[in-house]
DORO-19128 format. One record per residue (C-alpha): residue number from 1; x, y, z. Coordinates in nm, 3 decimals, m for minus. Layout:
residues N
+-----+---------+---------+---------+
|   i |       X |       Y |       Z |
+-----+---------+---------+---------+
| NUM |       X |       Y |       Z |
...
+-----+---------+---------+---------+
END
This chain:
residues 210
+-----+---------+---------+---------+
|   i |       X |       Y |       Z |
+-----+---------+---------+---------+
|   1 |   7.305 |  12.223 |  12.078 |
|   2 |   7.238 |  11.986 |  11.792 |
|   3 |   6.900 |  11.803 |  11.884 |
|   4 |   6.771 |  11.495 |  11.707 |
|   5 |   6.394 |  11.473 |  11.772 |
|   6 |   6.303 |  11.081 |  11.769 |
|   7 |   5.954 |  11.097 |  11.719 |
|   8 |   5.806 |  11.420 |  11.600 |
|   9 |   5.446 |  11.377 |  11.715 |
|  10 |   5.289 |  11.619 |  11.967 |
|  11 |   5.574 |  11.625 |  12.230 |
|  12 |   5.864 |  11.615 |  11.986 |
|  13 |   5.710 |  11.859 |  11.779 |
|  14 |   5.647 |  12.103 |  12.058 |
|  15 |   5.989 |  12.079 |  12.218 |
|  16 |   6.164 |  12.068 |  11.895 |
|  17 |   5.983 |  12.391 |  11.781 |
|  18 |   6.083 |  12.551 |  12.103 |
|  19 |   6.439 |  12.458 |  12.107 |
|  20 |   6.478 |  12.542 |  11.733 |
|  21 |   6.327 |  12.883 |  11.789 |
|  22 |   6.574 |  12.913 |  12.071 |
|  23 |   6.847 |  12.913 |  11.851 |
|  24 |   6.936 |  12.525 |  11.866 |
|  25 |   7.002 |  12.311 |  11.532 |
|  26 |   6.730 |  12.050 |  11.524 |
|  27 |   6.657 |  11.774 |  11.294 |
|  28 |   6.282 |  11.599 |  11.331 |
|  29 |   6.312 |  11.253 |  11.278 |
|  30 |   6.050 |  11.066 |  11.099 |
|  31 |   5.967 |  10.755 |  10.891 |
|  32 |   5.815 |  11.015 |  10.655 |
|  33 |   6.035 |  11.321 |  10.665 |
|  34 |   5.902 |  11.456 |  10.302 |
|  35 |   5.546 |  11.441 |  10.458 |
|  36 |   5.316 |  11.739 |  10.423 |
|  37 |   5.278 |  11.724 |  10.821 |
|  38 |   5.666 |  11.722 |  10.846 |
|  39 |   5.713 |  12.015 |  10.612 |
|  40 |   5.438 |  12.211 |  10.818 |
|  41 |   5.642 |  12.127 |  11.129 |
|  42 |   5.956 |  12.247 |  10.986 |
|  43 |   5.827 |  12.559 |  10.862 |
|  44 |   5.660 |  12.647 |  11.210 |
|  45 |   6.014 |  12.536 |  11.388 |
|  46 |   6.200 |  12.808 |  11.162 |
|  47 |   6.554 |  12.814 |  10.979 |
|  48 |   6.741 |  12.608 |  11.216 |
|  49 |   6.514 |  12.294 |  11.188 |
|  50 |   6.476 |  12.023 |  10.925 |
|  51 |   6.337 |  11.681 |  10.889 |
|  52 |   6.530 |  11.352 |  10.796 |
|  53 |   6.490 |  10.998 |  10.859 |
|  54 |   6.568 |  10.855 |  11.205 |
|  55 |   6.913 |  10.720 |  11.115 |
|  56 |   7.023 |  11.069 |  10.982 |
|  57 |   6.863 |  11.257 |  11.291 |
|  58 |   7.126 |  11.027 |  11.499 |
|  59 |   7.419 |  11.093 |  11.302 |
|  60 |   7.340 |  11.482 |  11.288 |
|  61 |   7.293 |  11.516 |  11.663 |
|  62 |   7.464 |  11.521 |  12.007 |
|  63 |   7.174 |  11.530 |  12.186 |
|  64 |   6.850 |  11.302 |  12.106 |
|  65 |   6.489 |  11.346 |  12.224 |
|  66 |   6.295 |  11.001 |  12.211 |
|  67 |   5.940 |  11.096 |  12.212 |
|  68 |   5.684 |  10.849 |  12.087 |
|  69 |   5.412 |  10.595 |  12.172 |
|  70 |   5.548 |  10.350 |  12.412 |
|  71 |   5.425 |  10.052 |  12.206 |
|  72 |   5.662 |  10.163 |  11.920 |
|  73 |   5.974 |  10.258 |  12.161 |
|  74 |   6.148 |   9.911 |  12.167 |
|  75 |   6.150 |   9.887 |  11.788 |
|  76 |   6.274 |  10.247 |  11.732 |
|  77 |   6.538 |  10.263 |  11.962 |
|  78 |   6.687 |   9.909 |  11.898 |
|  79 |   6.695 |  10.011 |  11.525 |
|  80 |   6.891 |  10.304 |  11.580 |
|  81 |   7.264 |  10.298 |  11.542 |
|  82 |   7.585 |  10.509 |  11.665 |
|  83 |   7.429 |  10.611 |  11.999 |
|  84 |   7.762 |  10.562 |  12.194 |
|  85 |   7.813 |  10.873 |  12.406 |
|  86 |   7.509 |  11.091 |  12.290 |
|  87 |   7.264 |  11.209 |  12.537 |
|  88 |   6.937 |  11.049 |  12.524 |
|  89 |   6.653 |  11.237 |  12.698 |
|  90 |   6.368 |  11.005 |  12.756 |
|  91 |   6.025 |  11.208 |  12.754 |
|  92 |   5.802 |  10.865 |  12.693 |
|  93 |   5.588 |  10.702 |  12.928 |
|  94 |   5.508 |  10.333 |  12.950 |
|  95 |   5.120 |  10.381 |  12.944 |
|  96 |   4.893 |  10.076 |  12.895 |
|  97 |   4.598 |  10.091 |  12.635 |
|  98 |   4.320 |  10.370 |  12.743 |
|  99 |   4.531 |  10.498 |  13.005 |
| 100 |   4.478 |  10.196 |  13.239 |
| 101 |   4.785 |  10.222 |  13.402 |
| 102 |   5.177 |  10.185 |  13.353 |
| 103 |   5.352 |   9.874 |  13.212 |
| 104 |   5.616 |   9.942 |  13.449 |
| 105 |   5.609 |  10.090 |  13.806 |
| 106 |   5.780 |  10.065 |  14.178 |
| 107 |   6.038 |   9.803 |  14.085 |
| 108 |   6.110 |   9.905 |  13.716 |
| 109 |   6.039 |  10.199 |  13.473 |
| 110 |   6.030 |  10.258 |  13.105 |
| 111 |   6.325 |  10.508 |  13.106 |
| 112 |   6.558 |  10.183 |  13.260 |
| 113 |   6.407 |   9.964 |  12.960 |
| 114 |   6.528 |  10.246 |  12.719 |
| 115 |   6.870 |  10.264 |  12.891 |
| 116 |   6.915 |   9.892 |  12.819 |
| 117 |   6.798 |   9.920 |  12.441 |
| 118 |   6.972 |  10.238 |  12.379 |
| 119 |   7.329 |  10.094 |  12.384 |
| 120 |   7.612 |  10.332 |  12.480 |
| 121 |   7.380 |  10.633 |  12.494 |
| 122 |   7.381 |  10.860 |  12.815 |
| 123 |   6.975 |  10.829 |  12.923 |
| 124 |   6.816 |  11.110 |  13.122 |
| 125 |   6.438 |  11.107 |  13.191 |
| 126 |   6.278 |  11.455 |  13.138 |
| 127 |   5.991 |  11.642 |  12.979 |
| 128 |   5.743 |  11.345 |  13.051 |
| 129 |   5.537 |  11.492 |  13.339 |
| 130 |   5.329 |  11.778 |  13.166 |
| 131 |   5.116 |  11.779 |  12.822 |
| 132 |   5.269 |  11.905 |  12.508 |
| 133 |   5.059 |  12.223 |  12.542 |
| 134 |   5.264 |  12.334 |  12.881 |
| 135 |   5.565 |  12.253 |  12.688 |
| 136 |   5.434 |  12.507 |  12.400 |
| 137 |   5.364 |  12.757 |  12.640 |
| 138 |   5.481 |  12.727 |  13.011 |
| 139 |   5.362 |  13.090 |  13.093 |
| 140 |   5.172 |  13.036 |  13.433 |
| 141 |   5.223 |  13.414 |  13.526 |
| 142 |   5.442 |  13.431 |  13.833 |
| 143 |   5.456 |  13.085 |  13.902 |
| 144 |   5.709 |  12.862 |  13.712 |
| 145 |   5.613 |  12.506 |  13.650 |
| 146 |   5.859 |  12.226 |  13.756 |
| 147 |   6.034 |  12.005 |  13.548 |
| 148 |   6.209 |  11.690 |  13.708 |
| 149 |   6.471 |  11.511 |  13.571 |
| 150 |   6.679 |  11.201 |  13.649 |
| 151 |   6.968 |  10.993 |  13.536 |
| 152 |   7.284 |  10.831 |  13.619 |
| 153 |   7.515 |  11.049 |  13.397 |
| 154 |   7.620 |  11.410 |  13.525 |
| 155 |   7.670 |  11.543 |  13.196 |
| 156 |   7.356 |  11.419 |  13.055 |
| 157 |   7.156 |  11.554 |  13.350 |
| 158 |   7.329 |  11.885 |  13.282 |
| 159 |   7.191 |  11.908 |  12.920 |
| 160 |   6.853 |  11.823 |  13.037 |
| 161 |   6.861 |  12.090 |  13.310 |
| 162 |   6.988 |  12.350 |  13.061 |
| 163 |   6.710 |  12.270 |  12.800 |
| 164 |   6.438 |  12.279 |  13.077 |
| 165 |   6.558 |  12.616 |  13.220 |
| 166 |   6.611 |  12.766 |  12.872 |
| 167 |   6.221 |  12.700 |  12.849 |
| 168 |   6.140 |  12.897 |  13.198 |
| 169 |   6.068 |  12.554 |  13.391 |
| 170 |   6.217 |  12.505 |  13.727 |
| 171 |   6.452 |  12.206 |  13.639 |
| 172 |   6.497 |  12.008 |  13.958 |
| 173 |   6.737 |  11.702 |  13.978 |
| 174 |   6.540 |  11.411 |  14.085 |
| 175 |   6.834 |  11.163 |  14.129 |
| 176 |   6.962 |  10.868 |  13.957 |
| 177 |   6.795 |  10.694 |  13.652 |
| 178 |   6.582 |  10.454 |  13.897 |
| 179 |   6.383 |  10.743 |  14.010 |
| 180 |   6.208 |  10.746 |  13.682 |
| 181 |   6.014 |  10.458 |  13.847 |
| 182 |   5.857 |  10.750 |  14.058 |
| 183 |   5.835 |  11.042 |  13.740 |
| 184 |   5.640 |  10.806 |  13.544 |
| 185 |   5.361 |  10.738 |  13.755 |
| 186 |   5.385 |  11.128 |  13.839 |
| 187 |   5.294 |  11.162 |  13.477 |
| 188 |   5.019 |  10.941 |  13.494 |
| 189 |   4.894 |  11.159 |  13.776 |
| 190 |   4.896 |  11.474 |  13.592 |
| 191 |   4.725 |  11.290 |  13.294 |
| 192 |   4.436 |  11.146 |  13.539 |
| 193 |   4.393 |  11.482 |  13.682 |
| 194 |   4.387 |  11.689 |  13.340 |
| 195 |   4.180 |  11.422 |  13.144 |
| 196 |   3.981 |  11.205 |  13.387 |
| 197 |   3.913 |  11.440 |  13.685 |
| 198 |   3.831 |  11.730 |  13.482 |
| 199 |   4.079 |  11.973 |  13.579 |
| 200 |   4.187 |  12.029 |  13.202 |
| 201 |   4.519 |  12.036 |  13.035 |
| 202 |   4.641 |  12.409 |  13.128 |
| 203 |   4.771 |  12.263 |  13.451 |
| 204 |   5.117 |  12.211 |  13.561 |
| 205 |   5.281 |  12.130 |  13.901 |
| 206 |   5.480 |  12.355 |  14.111 |
| 207 |   5.747 |  12.300 |  14.372 |
| 208 |   5.724 |  12.512 |  14.707 |
| 209 |   6.020 |  12.525 |  14.936 |
| 210 |   6.086 |  12.714 |  15.270 |
+-----+---------+---------+---------+
END
């Protein structure tokens, strides 16, 4: 796939590196693509990765990953052009400052806001419910961590499923995009358990069936 990373911080860097090393063509979008930080990231990701400004990352890609702090999301997304038909995987969480809660919940979600800002894009929520350390290394021995995804476009959801499954997550369809109203609080649960309740970041959730 041709994947553009909109926001090459911890999450975008981790996912983009995994995908580039897996053979996908990855463009890390950044306001400062020539920075030393971006050069180090591209070198780590390998030969199929490069850095560019956001607009170039969008033009070069069929699939986009949105991974940035919530407070910057609206300005960045509304400033993007040529989104029509592109798959936009939203990995953001609408966190309040100091992890005090979520800006949306129960009756709305950050993903639905993103879908309203990203005109013409096929938005799917995914990669928001574990930390970047688990995205870098999802190995829990015999167990596979679950990665839920949701969206209103079947093709976009299939892309998210393939990318998550390719990283050895158990990719599970959680339903329409409105289900992000559940996945975003689920992410806050991971954050709370890991950072507040003392379980640490080396944890993930597993789906059990019988």
